[in-house]
C-alpha positions as CSV (number, residue, x, y, z in Angstrom):
1,M,-169.7,30.4,-92.3
2,L,-169.5,32.4,-88.9
3,F,-172.7,31.0,-87.7
4,A,-174.9,27.7,-88.5
5,V,-178.0,30.1,-89.4
6,C,-177.5,32.8,-92.2
7,I,-178.4,36.3,-91.4
8,H,-179.2,38.6,-94.7
9,I,-178.3,42.2,-93.5
10,D,-179.0,45.2,-95.8
11,I,-176.1,47.3,-95.5
12,H,-176.5,51.0,-97.4
13,I,-172.9,51.5,-98.4
14,R,-171.8,55.4,-98.7
15,N,-168.1,54.1,-100.2
16,F,-167.5,50.9,-102.4
17,M,-164.3,49.9,-100.8
18,K,-164.2,46.6,-99.6
19,K,-163.4,46.8,-95.8
20,I,-161.0,44.6,-94.3
21,V,-160.9,45.7,-90.5
22,D,-159.7,44.0,-87.3
23,T,-162.5,45.7,-85.4
24,E,-161.5,44.2,-81.6
25,R,-157.9,45.6,-82.2
26,K,-158.9,49.0,-84.0
27,Y,-161.5,50.0,-81.7
28,R,-160.0,48.5,-78.7
29,P,-160.9,50.6,-75.7
30,T,-158.3,52.5,-74.1
31,S,-160.0,53.9,-71.0
32,L,-163.0,52.7,-68.7
33,N,-165.1,55.5,-70.8
34,E,-164.4,53.8,-73.6
35,F,-165.3,50.0,-72.0
36,V,-168.5,48.4,-72.7
37,F,-169.6,47.6,-69.3
38,P,-171.8,44.6,-69.2
39,N,-174.2,46.0,-66.6
40,A,-174.3,48.8,-63.7
41,Q,-172.4,46.4,-60.6
42,V,-169.4,45.9,-62.7
43,E,-169.3,49.6,-64.0
44,E,-169.9,50.9,-60.1
45,I,-167.3,48.6,-58.7
46,V,-164.4,49.0,-61.6
47,R,-164.8,52.8,-61.7
48,A,-164.3,52.7,-57.6
49,Y,-161.1,50.7,-58.5
50,G,-160.1,53.2,-61.1
51,T,-160.6,56.0,-58.1
52,G,-157.2,54.6,-56.7
53,Y,-158.7,54.6,-53.1
54,V,-159.9,51.0,-52.9
55,T,-156.8,49.0,-52.3
56,R,-158.2,45.8,-51.7
57,P,-157.0,42.8,-54.1
58,L,-159.5,42.4,-56.8
59,I,-160.6,38.9,-58.9
60,L,-162.0,39.3,-62.2
61,S,-164.2,36.4,-62.4
62,G,-165.9,35.2,-65.6
63,Q,-165.8,33.3,-68.7
64,N,-163.2,33.8,-71.6
65,G,-164.2,36.8,-73.9
66,T,-165.5,39.4,-71.3
67,G,-163.1,41.6,-71.2
68,K,-161.5,40.6,-67.7
69,S,-157.8,41.2,-69.1
70,L,-158.6,44.3,-70.9
71,L,-160.3,45.5,-67.1
72,S,-157.1,44.6,-65.5
73,E,-155.0,47.1,-68.3
74,L,-157.6,49.9,-67.9
75,I,-157.9,50.2,-64.3
76,P,-154.2,50.7,-63.1
77,T,-154.3,53.5,-66.3
78,A,-157.6,54.9,-64.8
79,I,-155.8,55.1,-61.0
80,E,-152.4,56.9,-62.4
81,G,-153.7,59.0,-65.3
82,F,-151.1,57.3,-67.8
83,K,-150.2,53.5,-68.4
84,P,-148.2,52.6,-65.3
85,Q,-145.6,50.0,-65.0
86,V,-147.3,46.8,-64.1
87,N,-145.9,43.7,-62.6
88,R,-147.4,40.7,-65.1
89,V,-147.3,37.5,-63.4
90,R,-147.6,34.2,-65.0
91,S,-149.6,31.9,-62.7
92,C,-147.5,28.7,-64.0
93,D,-144.5,30.7,-62.1
94,L,-146.4,30.7,-58.8
95,N,-146.3,27.3,-58.0
96,S,-144.2,27.2,-54.4
97,S,-143.9,29.6,-51.8
98,N,-140.3,30.6,-53.1
99,E,-141.8,31.4,-56.3
100,I,-144.3,33.5,-54.6
101,Y,-141.7,35.6,-52.5
102,S,-139.7,36.1,-54.9
103,Q,-142.2,37.5,-57.5
104,F,-143.9,39.6,-54.8
105,T,-141.9,40.3,-51.8
106,R,-139.4,43.7,-51.9
107,N,-137.9,45.7,-49.1
108,K,-140.8,47.0,-47.3
109,Q,-139.2,50.3,-46.1
110,F,-138.6,51.6,-49.4
111,D,-141.7,50.5,-50.6
112,N,-143.2,52.7,-47.8
113,L,-141.6,55.9,-49.2
114,Y,-141.4,54.6,-53.5
115,T,-143.5,52.9,-55.9
116,S,-142.3,52.0,-59.6
117,N,-142.3,55.1,-61.9
118,N,-143.3,57.5,-58.8
119,Q,-146.8,55.7,-59.1
120,R,-149.3,55.8,-56.8
121,Y,-149.4,52.1,-56.3
122,N,-146.9,49.1,-57.7
123,Y,-149.3,46.7,-59.7
124,N,-149.5,42.9,-59.9
125,V,-151.4,41.5,-62.6
126,I,-151.9,37.5,-63.0
127,E,-154.1,35.5,-64.9
128,E,-155.9,32.2,-64.5
129,V,-154.4,31.7,-60.7
130,N,-154.4,28.0,-59.0
131,F,-152.0,27.7,-56.1
132,D,-151.3,24.4,-54.7
133,N,-151.1,24.4,-50.5
134,K,-147.7,25.8,-49.9
135,A,-148.0,28.3,-52.4
136,R,-151.7,29.5,-51.1
137,D,-150.1,30.2,-47.4
138,A,-147.4,32.4,-48.6
139,F,-149.8,34.3,-51.2
140,R,-152.1,35.5,-48.4
141,V,-149.2,36.6,-46.5
142,V,-148.4,38.6,-49.3
143,L,-151.7,40.4,-49.9
144,D,-152.0,41.4,-46.4
145,E,-148.5,42.8,-46.1
146,Y,-148.6,44.7,-48.9
147,R,-152.3,46.0,-49.5
148,G,-151.9,49.6,-49.7
149,I,-148.5,49.6,-51.3
150,D,-149.6,47.0,-53.8
151,L,-152.8,46.8,-56.1
152,T,-153.2,43.0,-57.2
153,I,-155.5,42.3,-59.8
154,I,-156.3,38.4,-60.4
155,T,-158.6,37.4,-63.4
156,T,-159.8,33.7,-63.8
157,N,-162.8,31.9,-65.6
158,E,-162.8,29.2,-62.8
159,I,-163.4,31.4,-59.6
160,E,-164.0,28.0,-57.6
161,K,-160.5,27.0,-58.1
162,I,-158.9,29.9,-56.3
163,D,-158.2,29.1,-52.4
164,I,-160.9,30.6,-50.3
165,G,-158.7,32.0,-48.1
166,I,-157.3,33.7,-51.1
167,R,-160.7,35.1,-51.8
168,S,-161.9,36.1,-48.5
169,R,-158.9,38.8,-49.1
170,C,-160.5,39.8,-52.6
171,E,-163.0,42.0,-53.9
172,I,-164.6,39.4,-56.1
173,L,-166.3,40.5,-59.5
174,H,-168.3,38.7,-61.9
175,V,-167.9,40.0,-65.3
176,P,-170.4,38.4,-67.8
177,P,-170.2,39.2,-71.6
178,C,-172.4,41.8,-72.4
179,E,-175.8,41.2,-73.8
180,P,-176.7,42.0,-77.3
181,D,-178.7,45.3,-76.7
182,V,-175.7,46.5,-74.4
183,F,-172.9,45.9,-77.0
184,F,-175.7,47.4,-79.8
185,P,-174.9,51.0,-79.8
186,Y,-171.2,50.4,-79.2
187,A,-171.4,47.9,-82.6
188,R,-173.5,50.7,-84.6
189,A,-171.0,53.0,-83.7
190,I,-168.1,51.0,-85.0
191,I,-170.2,50.6,-88.5
192,Q,-171.0,53.9,-89.0
193,A,-167.3,54.8,-88.1
194,E,-166.6,52.7,-91.3
195,G,-168.5,54.7,-93.3
196,Y,-171.7,52.2,-93.7
197,D,-175.3,52.3,-92.4
198,I,-177.0,49.1,-91.2
199,D,-180.5,48.3,-90.5
200,D,-181.0,48.2,-86.8
201,A,-183.1,45.1,-86.8
202,A,-180.6,43.1,-88.9
203,L,-177.7,44.6,-86.7
204,T,-179.7,43.0,-83.7
205,A,-180.6,39.6,-85.1
206,A,-176.9,39.1,-85.9
207,L,-175.9,40.3,-82.4
208,D,-178.7,38.3,-80.9
209,A,-177.3,34.7,-83.4
210,V,-174.1,35.3,-81.5
211,F,-175.5,35.4,-78.3
212,E,-177.3,32.4,-78.8
213,Q,-174.6,30.7,-80.3
214,R,-171.6,31.6,-77.6
215,P,-171.9,34.5,-75.2
216,D,-168.6,35.7,-76.1
217,N,-167.6,39.7,-76.7
218,R,-165.0,39.0,-79.0
219,L,-167.5,37.1,-81.5
220,Y,-169.4,40.2,-81.6
221,Y,-166.2,41.9,-82.9
222,Q,-165.6,38.8,-85.6
223,T,-169.4,39.6,-86.5
224,L,-168.9,42.9,-87.2
225,D,-165.5,42.3,-89.0
226,A,-167.6,39.7,-91.2
227,I,-170.6,42.6,-92.1
228,L,-167.8,45.0,-93.6
229,R,-166.1,42.4,-95.3
230,K,-169.4,41.7,-97.0
231,A,-170.5,45.3,-97.6
232,T,-169.0,45.5,-101.0
233,M,-172.1,46.9,-103.0
234,P,-174.6,49.4,-102.3
235,L,-178.0,48.3,-100.8
236,Q,-176.3,44.4,-100.8
237,A,-177.6,41.8,-98.5
238,A,-174.7,40.3,-97.1
239,S,-175.1,36.8,-95.5
240,I,-172.8,36.1,-92.6
């Protein structure tokens, strides 16, 4: 069982095929317009970056399952209008000054004239960053030197572990999980797209149970998968 409690959901079915769907993968947003923003502040800052006019390095902080990694993909796509080349760096490869310079430094004169793939910027995405003392100093230098040429996006669920000097150079955006009422229209649209109807109160109860158990957008999708798997008979009361 997905939850410790059972939620009975009446699902009105327009076809009798059992649905096995990975809704998180099938309905994964491909643009900022499809992303489910948790609040107005996150949307405002992300869309500002999506214009390409903001080049300050960006730290996306928050717990697991809030869409930080997805935003790190969608922002460069919004800027370029296509899926650009992105330098994805593993934080475990950034443990020394030499590793920092190896990953990020290039011919500055060349970069002033050209970018990868004729893009507006070079993009660096680093997930779960935690630098030692020497690497912190080197990374500060790199962030300063390549601002306006590179856009660096860092994701973390432990913002306090990132060096304060690095944080001072970045826009820090906390990305919380969506509350049930925010995710509800998206969840309902997914169920309807799969050919099903569900009582609004029942769907709200299911999303509320997820949020009370552990706020995590991925769990919302798992709940929708469970609803669809159990929706096999007309007017069936499905228990999750």
